[in-house]
N, C-alpha and C positions, 0 to 999 in steps of 0.2 A: 494562578488562573485558566479558566478555561474560554474558550472565547462568548461561550455565552455570558458570562459574568464579565468580562470586560467589555463587552456591548452594552451592559447596564451600568457600565461605571461613565461610557462614552454615553449613553444615553441623558445620564443625570448630570452632567457637564463636571465629571468628576476628573475626566482626562481627555485629550485630544488624542485624535489619530497620528497626530506630528510626535507626542511624547510616546507613544506608545511604538511607533516603530523605533526612534532614537533609543527606546531605553532597550527592545531588543539587538539593535546594532550593537549597542555598547556590550551586550552580553557577547555577542558573535567576537566584537574586538578581545573582550577578555578573557574567552575560550575555546575560541576556534584553535588558534595557537599552542606552541605550547608554553607553560605556565608555572611559576611554583616548582611541585615536585611531578608536575604530571603532561604528558606530551601534547595534549589539546585534542578536543574532540576530531577534526578537522572532516565537517558534515555539509558544508560549502564550498561549490564552485564556482560560483561566480554572484556576488550581490545583486542586487538591481538598485541603482544609483539614481532612479528618478522615484525611489519610496518616498523617501521626505515631500517631494513635490506632489505626488499621485496624495500621501495622506494629507496635505495642505488642501488639495481640491474637495477631497472627500469632507474634510473640515469645513469650507466653506458652505458647501451643499449643504451641513448641516443645520450650519447656522442660519441659512434662508427656508428652514423648515423640510427640505427634501432630503427623507433618511429612505436609502433604498430598500432597506432591511435589515435584518439580527447581524448579518455579517460586514455592515456598513463602518470602513475604518479600521477591520482587522485585518493585521499583518500575519501572512501567512508565508507557508515553503513550498516551494513547486520541483520535484523530482524534474532532474534534467535531461529525460526522455519525451518530455512534454514539448511543443514548440509554444513559444514565444515571440513576437514578431519582433520585439527589441531587442531581443539578447539571445545569443548565440543558442543552437539546442544539441549539445555533447555526443549524449550516450556514455559519456566519461570518458570520451576517446580522444587522445590527442591525435587520432587519422582524422576528427570531426572537430576538432576546436573551433575553426572557421565556420561552420555550418548554420546558416540562418535561413531561415522560412519564410515564406509570405506570409503568415497569420498566425493568432495563438490557437492553438488544440481547443477543441471548443468548450471543454469543460475549465479550462484556463481563461475562455471569453467569457464563458458564464458565470464565472465567479469575481472578473472584473466588474460584471456588469453589476452583479452583486455589491460590490462597494469594497469587494477584497482588496489589500493592498500586497503585492509580490515585496518580499525583502532578502529573498534569494532563492537560486535554485541550487540542488543539493547534489552532493555524490551518489552513486550507486551503484552497483556492481556491474560493470563494464558489461555493455549492451544487455544488461539485466541478466548474463549468463553466469551467476552464480548467489551463493546466499550470505559473503563475507562482507559485500559492501568495501572492495577494492578496484581500484581504475587506473589507468594509465593517466590519466589527467587528474585524477582528485587524489590519489595516495588512496591510501587504508583510513576509513572510518573507524572513529573509536566508539567504544557503549561508554556513556559519560555514567552509569554506573560503577564498572570496570573500564578503566582505560585501559589494559592489559585484555580486554575479552574484545570479540567482532559485535558488532550493532544489529545483527540480522541481514537478511540482505532478501532481494535486490534493493529495495527502498530503506536501506539502510540509512542517508543521508536525511532523509527525511525524518525517519523515526528518531536519530541520535540527535535530530536540532531540535526537535519539539519537545524531548526530553530535556535538554541542556536550555531549553528557554530562548531560541534562538527565533523562533516565530509563534504563534497561537497555536495552532493546526496545519494541516497541508495534505499535497497529494500524492502518490503513489501509485504504482500500477502490480498488477498482479498477475505473472502467468502459471503460477503454483502458487508459493507462500511469501511472495514477493511483498506484500503491505503486512499480511499475518505475522509471520516471523519477525518483524520489526517490533511491530507491534507490543509480542510476546516479551523481546527481549530489553525493551525500554518501557515495561511499564503503561503501556497506551493501549487503547482502543483502537481496531483498523477494519474498516470492513473489503471485503470481497465481494462488489455486491453481482446479483444476479446478470449471468449473460444477458444482455441488448436492455439492461437499465439505464446505462449510462454509457456517452459516446466512448470511443474509442479515438474517432478521429483526430490527428496531428499528435497521438502518441507512437513514438518509433517501436514498430510491432518485435514481437518475439514469435508469437502465435495470434494467427487471427483467430483459431478455433479458440485458444486457451487463454488470449489476451482479456483483463478487463485493466479499469481506471478506477481507483477510488479513495478516500478521505483515511486519513491518521489523523488522530485527537487526543485528549484527555480525558474527554466524558463521552460518552454515548448521547448526551445531547447535542456536543459539538457536530458529530456522524449523523445525527437530524437534520441540521442545520445546512452542512456542506449539500446532504442530498436533494434538501429542497432550490438548492440554488443549482446542479448540475444536471440531476438525473433529467429524463424525457427524450422523446425522438429528436433523431437528430438526420437530414438525410444524407450526411454526407458517412453513416456510420448504418448500413440497412440492418444489422442486427437489432438496433433499438426501435425497429417498428412492434418488436412485441413487447414494448414497454405503454404501446398506447393503448388506455384506458386500464392502468393498472398500477399507476400513481396515485397517490391520495394528494389533496389538496395542500396540505403539511404533514410532513412525516413527525411532527413533533407532539399529534394528537396522539400519537404511539406509547407516547413517554408517562406511563404509567407504573408507578411503584406497586400496583397490586397484581401486575400482569403475570407471576407467577401462580397466584392460584389458580388450582385443578388444572395450571397447565402441567402436558404429559412432555418429560425430557426423558431421551434414550440417550444411554449411557455405550456409546460406542465400543467395545472393550478391546476391539482388534488395536484399536489404538492407545490402548493403556500396557505399556511397558511393564514388564516386573525386573529388568535388569539394573544391576548396582548404580549404574550412573543417571536413571531414570527415575531412579524412587521418590525421592523428591518430588520431580515435577507430579509423578503419578499422585501422592500424595495429596497435593494442593488440588489436584483436580477434582479427586474424591472428597475432599473438604469444600471444595465448592459446589459439590453436588447437595453437599450434605445442607450447606447454607440455601441453596433452592428448595429443598425439600421445608427448608424451616419456613421460607415463605408462602409455602402454600401447594410448592407442585407437587407431583407424583414423578418418583425417577423409577425406570426402568431399565435394567442390564440386560442390553442386546445380546444374542448369542453370537457364536464367530459368525463372520458371515462370509464364506471360504469363496463363496461366486461370485458376491459382487467385491471383493479384493483382488480376486483373478482378474475380472474384467477391468477394473480402475489401472491395476500395475500392467494391463496391456494396451491403454491406451493415451499413453504420452504422443502428442504429434510435432511438439514444437520443434525436432530435430528436422522432421518433414519440411516443415513450414515454415523455417525463419529466413533462408535465401530468398523464397518467392515474396514475402510479405515485406522483409526489410526492402529490397529493391524496389518494392513497388513502392514504399514510403518513401526512399531517397529519389525516386523519379516527380514525385510530387510538381505541379508546376511552380516556379516563384521560387524554389527552392537557389540558394546561391551557395558557391564554393569556390574554392579552388584547384582551377582548371587541371594543374599538375596532378592532382589527386585521381581525376576525372580519366585522364591518360591513361593511367599506371596497367590497366587493364579494358580491351575492349568491350563494349561500344567508347568511345573516347570523347562524347560530350555528356556524359551523365554517369555519375559515381554507384558505384557497386557494392556489393560485398566482395567479390574478388579485390575490386580496386583496397579496398579497405585492410585486406589481410596482406594483399602484396605489399604496401605499405608498412607493415609490420610496427606500425604504431598504435598499437595493443596490448595493456599487460599481457603477460607470457599465457598464465594460465588458460585466457580467456582466446589470446590468439588461436592455441591450438584447439579448442571449441572450435572456435568460427571455423579454422580450417576443414576439422572434420565434418560439417555441415554445407561446405560448398558441393554442388552438384545435387543434393539429396532431390531439391525442389524438380530438379528434372530428368532425374533419374526413374529404373521401375518405379511402379505407384501402386502396386498388387497389396502390399506389407502397411502401406499407409490406410487404403481405405481399409483394409482388415481392421488398422488400429479405431479406424473414424467408426465401423462398425460396431466394435468392442465400448467405441464411450456410449452410443445409443442402449446399450446392451446395459452397462453400467446406470446410463440413468433411470432405465425402466427398472431395476432391481432395487435402486436406490428409493424412487417411487414407492415401489411394493412394501419395501421396509418400514418406510414411514406410516404408508396406509396399515399394514398389518398390525399393526401396534399400535395403531392412534396416536401416533409420535407429534408433538408442535415442533421440536426441536431433538438436534442429534448434540451431544456433548464430547468432548473429546479434548486434550491438550493441541495448543497450537503446534508446540515444537515439544517434543517429549525430553528434552535435555535441554540445559541451562544454555547460555552462552558461550562457546567454546574460547580458549585462549586465542587471540593472534597469531598465526602459523598454523594452527593446529584445523583440522577438517570439523564442521559441523554436522553432529548427528543428530538424529530424528527429525528430518525435513521432510520424507515422503509422505507424511501423515496430511501433506498441504494438498495432493491429490485426490481426496475425496470429493471435495469442492470444485477444484480446477478442473478435472477430467469427466466434470460431469455439467458442469455451468450452476450449479445451486450456489446459492449467496452464504456467506459463511464471516462470520464477525467474532473477532478474538477480543477479551477485558481483561484486564486484571485480575489475578488470580490470589496476589501474593509473592512471596520470595523464598530463594531456597536457603539451606544456612549460611551458605557461602553470600548472601545477599542479593544475589540476580533476581529479576524479575522473573514470573512465570505468567501464560496465557491461558485462558480455558480459551475456548471456541466453539460456536455454538453454530450451526447447522441449518437451515431453514428449506422448504420447499421453494421451487423459481419464484421470485417476484414477492416472497413472504419477507421483505427486512421491517414493515410495519412489525410483524409479528418478533424478529428479533431485538427488534429495535427495545419493545415494551420488554420482554424478558431479560435483556442485556440491561436496560435501565434500571429492574426492578433490585437483580442483582447486586449490580455496583454502587446503588444506592444503601442499599443493605450493608453492604461488607466496605465499602471505600478502602479498598487495598490499595489504590497508588499512594506511592510519595513521590519525592523529586530526586533525582540523586545527587548525593553527596558530593561529587567532586565539582559540581558546577552550581556553587552557593549562592545566595543574594548577592548583589553588588552593593556596596555599601554606598 
């Protein structure tokens, strides 16, 4: 069940939050580690051992007539690059296994205030620097639809955990496709929100320019519920000032099963690969556009956009920004850490990326990437500023494209190929850049399964702060098609 349905059961007294938390904990016990002929999903870095007590307090509130909202008592998963005041925040790294922060990330604090219960913090591709979800602390997370394959990344622990039934919904972060790739590979809905819609305060950064934090869930409805709880201005993230006056009273009013009627959807053909390995995904995306047309949408094949593609491809900045932004995060007041880590490189009183690299306590492929990023934030900046200028150009060209074709959204595959076997590189992910390198919102929705039984996601991209439009279109499509089905490798418990 999705969170919305669980909320109905809680409201009707058919289940308690304590019972839900214990049920999800039982599934983690059953499927997290090796069992039967399966290696185990391995999605969890740390369980929250206060979850049952937290749920009990929320049940008591409900009995007294205080219900905080539709997420009251709902168990959720949090990617372990979100700060939690009561649990370490590790970024998946052995180097940061003892890292403690002074308070919760803003989105975590808002979810707790809305009554959500944190069941566990989930694995990620270490420092969000990859797409297969492997880390020195958490190891390799596996896709519950085929445990020999990767779950996407970097928010793969959240994606695999929701798909396997370890929590009802969860939070991920997306610097390029780190929410949308796990959503696609785990038959989930994932939203990369508009830059500035939701606070990034307390999310360990990869790139201030490209980072966002947002929800993964089983339904578009759940995405709306989580946005209601988390979106909005936060003075600790100045980018969210752009959201003022642009957030509806509730995103649930956008959930309209006639939203596709008279909508204009542009097929971004630059991202429709004709290569052999991509054919199954391309066919499912084409089928999705036909389903949208059946619901009343007008589908427009957008011709190749070489200027836009060039600008997008030339505007990656996370390599330039990671050291600067991560060091700023690590220096936050109230952070607690082993002094021995801080003393590895100067200055000796705070932890920096240089300390983490010198520690060597990072999975080898990520360690190499971190080494290559040392010094980039303090080196020559001309090329970096050129990339920022190309980002502005990409934004302008994307606005013009949507205006010229009078489009409500663009559509394309979230990832052009199905999840790759563990140990093999995941192909087809540069598609993520259209949203990431412009700041436009994009939502991935289940589009069906390949002949190998692997999930595929279709992505809808809209104008900045058009989340209500995307939610409406996605809701209509999901209601009409109902492609999601749970993975066979993690069946219901007896």
